[in-house]
C-alpha positions as CSV (number, residue, x, y, z in Angstrom):
1,M,-41.4,-35.4,-6.6
2,T,-45.1,-34.6,-8.1
3,N,-45.1,-33.1,-11.6
4,P,-46.4,-29.5,-11.7
5,T,-50.3,-29.7,-12.3
6,L,-50.0,-26.9,-15.3
7,E,-46.2,-26.1,-17.2
8,A,-45.8,-23.4,-19.4
9,I,-42.4,-23.7,-21.6
10,E,-41.2,-20.8,-23.5
11,L,-44.1,-19.8,-24.8
12,R,-44.0,-18.0,-27.9
13,K,-46.9,-16.5,-29.7
14,I,-47.0,-14.8,-33.3
15,Y,-49.6,-13.0,-35.5
16,Q,-49.3,-12.5,-39.0
17,T,-50.5,-9.7,-40.6
18,P,-50.1,-8.5,-44.4
19,T,-47.1,-6.2,-43.7
20,E,-45.9,-7.5,-40.8
21,E,-45.1,-10.2,-38.0
22,I,-46.1,-9.4,-34.6
23,V,-44.9,-10.7,-31.8
24,V,-47.1,-11.0,-28.9
25,L,-44.9,-13.1,-26.4
26,E,-42.0,-14.1,-26.0
27,S,-40.4,-17.2,-24.2
28,V,-43.0,-17.2,-21.4
29,S,-42.3,-19.8,-19.0
30,F,-44.0,-21.0,-15.5
31,S,-45.1,-23.7,-13.5
32,M,-47.7,-23.9,-10.8
33,N,-48.9,-26.9,-8.6
34,A,-52.2,-27.7,-7.2
35,G,-53.9,-25.0,-5.1
36,E,-51.6,-22.7,-6.3
37,N,-52.5,-19.2,-7.1
38,L,-51.2,-16.2,-9.1
39,A,-52.1,-12.9,-10.7
40,I,-50.9,-11.6,-14.5
41,V,-50.9,-7.6,-14.2
42,G,-49.5,-5.5,-17.4
43,P,-51.1,-2.8,-19.8
44,S,-54.0,-3.1,-22.2
45,G,-52.6,-4.7,-25.1
46,S,-49.7,-6.5,-23.4
47,G,-50.9,-10.4,-24.5
48,K,-52.3,-10.8,-21.0
49,S,-55.9,-12.5,-22.6
50,T,-53.4,-14.2,-25.2
51,L,-51.6,-15.8,-22.9
52,L,-54.7,-16.8,-21.2
53,Q,-56.6,-18.4,-24.2
54,I,-52.9,-20.3,-24.7
55,L,-53.4,-22.1,-21.3
56,G,-56.6,-22.8,-22.0
57,T,-56.3,-24.1,-25.2
58,L,-58.1,-21.8,-27.3
59,D,-55.4,-20.4,-28.9
60,A,-52.4,-22.5,-30.0
61,P,-48.9,-20.8,-29.4
62,T,-46.5,-20.0,-32.5
63,S,-44.1,-22.1,-30.4
64,G,-43.7,-24.0,-26.7
65,T,-45.2,-26.4,-24.7
66,V,-48.2,-25.9,-22.6
67,R,-48.7,-29.1,-20.0
68,I,-51.6,-29.7,-17.8
69,G,-51.6,-33.0,-15.7
70,G,-48.2,-33.7,-17.4
71,Q,-49.6,-33.6,-20.6
72,D,-49.7,-31.3,-24.0
73,P,-53.4,-31.0,-24.9
74,Y,-52.2,-29.5,-28.2
75,Q,-51.1,-33.0,-28.9
76,L,-54.6,-34.1,-29.2
77,N,-57.1,-34.2,-31.9
78,D,-59.7,-31.3,-31.9
79,N,-62.2,-33.5,-30.2
80,Q,-60.1,-35.1,-27.9
81,Q,-59.0,-31.6,-27.2
82,A,-62.5,-30.2,-26.6
83,R,-63.2,-33.0,-24.0
84,F,-59.9,-32.2,-22.3
85,R,-60.6,-28.6,-22.1
86,N,-64.5,-29.0,-20.7
87,E,-63.3,-32.0,-18.2
88,R,-59.8,-30.0,-16.9
89,I,-60.2,-26.3,-17.3
90,G,-62.5,-23.9,-15.8
91,F,-63.2,-20.5,-17.2
92,I,-64.3,-17.6,-15.6
93,F,-64.6,-14.3,-17.8
94,Q,-65.9,-11.1,-17.1
95,D,-69.2,-10.6,-19.1
96,H,-70.2,-14.2,-17.5
97,H,-71.0,-15.3,-20.8
98,L,-74.3,-17.1,-19.4
99,L,-77.2,-18.5,-21.3
100,P,-80.0,-16.2,-20.6
101,Q,-82.3,-18.8,-21.1
102,W,-81.0,-20.9,-18.4
103,N,-81.5,-20.8,-14.8
104,V,-78.8,-20.3,-12.3
105,L,-78.3,-24.2,-12.2
106,E,-78.9,-24.9,-15.7
107,N,-76.0,-22.4,-16.3
108,T,-73.8,-23.9,-13.6
109,L,-74.3,-27.5,-14.9
110,L,-73.1,-26.4,-18.4
111,P,-69.9,-27.9,-18.7
112,A,-71.5,-31.5,-17.5
113,L,-74.1,-31.0,-20.3
114,A,-72.0,-31.0,-23.3
115,T,-71.2,-34.9,-22.5
116,G,-74.3,-35.9,-21.9
117,K,-77.2,-35.6,-19.2
118,P,-75.4,-35.1,-15.7
119,S,-75.4,-37.4,-13.5
120,I,-77.4,-36.9,-9.5
121,E,-73.7,-36.5,-8.3
122,I,-73.0,-33.5,-10.4
123,R,-76.1,-32.2,-10.0
124,N,-75.7,-32.7,-5.9
125,R,-72.0,-31.1,-6.6
126,A,-73.6,-27.9,-8.6
127,V,-76.0,-27.4,-5.8
128,A,-73.5,-27.6,-3.1
129,L,-71.1,-25.0,-5.3
130,L,-74.1,-22.8,-5.5
131,E,-74.9,-22.9,-2.1
132,R,-71.1,-22.1,-1.3
133,V,-71.1,-18.9,-2.9
134,G,-74.4,-17.5,-1.8
135,L,-76.8,-18.8,-4.2
136,K,-78.8,-21.7,-3.3
137,H,-82.1,-19.3,-2.7
138,R,-81.3,-18.0,-6.8
139,L,-81.6,-21.4,-8.3
140,S,-84.2,-21.0,-10.9
141,H,-83.6,-17.3,-11.5
142,L,-82.6,-16.6,-14.8
143,P,-79.5,-14.5,-15.5
144,S,-81.3,-11.2,-16.3
145,Q,-83.3,-11.8,-12.6
146,L,-79.4,-11.3,-10.7
147,S,-76.7,-8.8,-10.3
148,G,-73.7,-8.8,-11.9
149,G,-71.7,-9.7,-8.5
150,E,-74.4,-12.6,-8.7
151,R,-73.9,-13.6,-12.3
152,E,-70.2,-13.9,-11.7
153,R,-70.9,-16.1,-8.8
154,V,-72.5,-18.5,-10.9
155,A,-69.5,-18.1,-13.2
156,V,-67.3,-19.0,-10.1
157,A,-69.7,-22.2,-9.7
158,R,-69.6,-23.5,-13.1
159,A,-66.1,-23.1,-13.5
160,L,-65.7,-25.7,-10.9
161,V,-68.4,-27.7,-11.1
162,L,-66.2,-31.0,-13.0
163,K,-63.5,-30.5,-10.8
164,P,-60.6,-28.7,-13.2
165,M,-57.1,-29.1,-12.4
166,I,-57.0,-25.3,-13.4
167,V,-59.4,-22.2,-13.6
168,L,-58.4,-19.3,-15.7
169,A,-60.2,-16.2,-14.5
170,D,-59.9,-13.2,-16.9
171,E,-61.1,-9.8,-15.7
172,P,-63.4,-11.5,-13.4
173,T,-64.0,-8.5,-11.0
174,G,-63.7,-5.7,-14.2
175,N,-67.7,-5.1,-14.1
176,L,-68.4,-5.2,-10.6
177,D,-68.8,-2.4,-8.1
178,Q,-66.7,-2.7,-5.0
179,Q,-68.5,-4.8,-2.7
180,S,-69.6,-7.0,-5.1
181,A,-65.8,-7.2,-6.8
182,E,-64.8,-7.8,-2.9
183,N,-67.5,-10.7,-2.5
184,V,-66.2,-12.5,-5.7
185,A,-62.8,-12.2,-4.8
186,R,-63.0,-13.8,-1.7
187,L,-64.7,-16.6,-3.3
188,L,-61.7,-16.9,-5.9
189,L,-59.6,-17.0,-3.3
190,E,-61.3,-19.5,-1.1
191,V,-63.2,-22.0,-3.4
192,P,-60.7,-23.2,-5.5
193,K,-57.9,-23.5,-2.7
194,E,-60.4,-25.8,-0.6
195,E,-60.6,-28.0,-4.5
196,N,-56.8,-28.1,-4.9
197,T,-57.5,-26.5,-8.1
198,V,-54.7,-23.8,-9.7
199,L,-56.2,-20.4,-10.0
200,I,-54.8,-17.9,-12.4
201,V,-56.3,-14.5,-12.7
202,V,-55.6,-11.9,-15.5
203,T,-57.0,-8.6,-13.5
204,H,-56.4,-4.7,-13.6
205,S,-57.3,-4.8,-10.2
206,T,-54.5,-4.0,-8.0
207,S,-56.4,-5.1,-5.3
208,L,-57.5,-8.4,-6.3
209,A,-53.4,-9.0,-7.3
210,A,-51.9,-8.4,-4.1
211,Q,-54.6,-11.3,-2.7
212,M,-52.7,-13.5,-4.7
213,Q,-49.5,-15.6,-3.8
214,K,-47.8,-14.8,-6.7
215,R,-47.7,-11.4,-9.3
216,Y,-46.8,-11.6,-12.6
217,E,-46.5,-8.8,-14.9
218,L,-46.5,-9.0,-18.6
219,Y,-44.9,-6.6,-20.3
220,N,-42.8,-6.4,-23.2
221,R,-44.3,-9.5,-24.3
222,Q,-42.5,-11.4,-21.3
223,L,-43.4,-12.2,-18.0
224,I,-42.0,-11.4,-15.1
225,Q,-42.6,-12.2,-11.8
226,V,-43.1,-8.9,-9.1
227,A,-43.7,-10.5,-5.9
């Protein structure tokens, strides 16, 4: 039996203020296999983005364990962890985080640029992904020349360019009109599954959440499976 691609085991997160401890997450546990997807829903301030940051190695849990491909990234030093994050985790954010001075292809290649000049293979993969998301004719365009939906599609391609084990999407359709949101949702469901990548989406969109294989609600600091 193969090990899960992603495991979260008894995650707890506490923020210390001058006057009190604020418990954001309590006993959060779940696992996912390659190619699976899930949505995490819940009210604003419930800790959804905090959980995503912990899974993405951006914010260490107070206690508990994260394993990605059988490895605990929080056991690595800072440089090793940064490399691990870049190679194994893809991020898609609501506000895209595209570099305004770089064109579509350069933005897609950004994760590869972190370790030097991208190989021909990686460049070809970036072009193929941009074609897959309908942007092959936009390779030399700057983000300011794209619609919101197009910028989000660049973010999808960028997240997948290094063939990560997991993709984490934080409100990926939150700022889009209905048609663009539907297009991005379709890509989020299709492309990572074809790539055999784990996909986790934090969303307020009931429509997007309903299309995922599993749905969890983060409520009262705990993660509860609802479908």
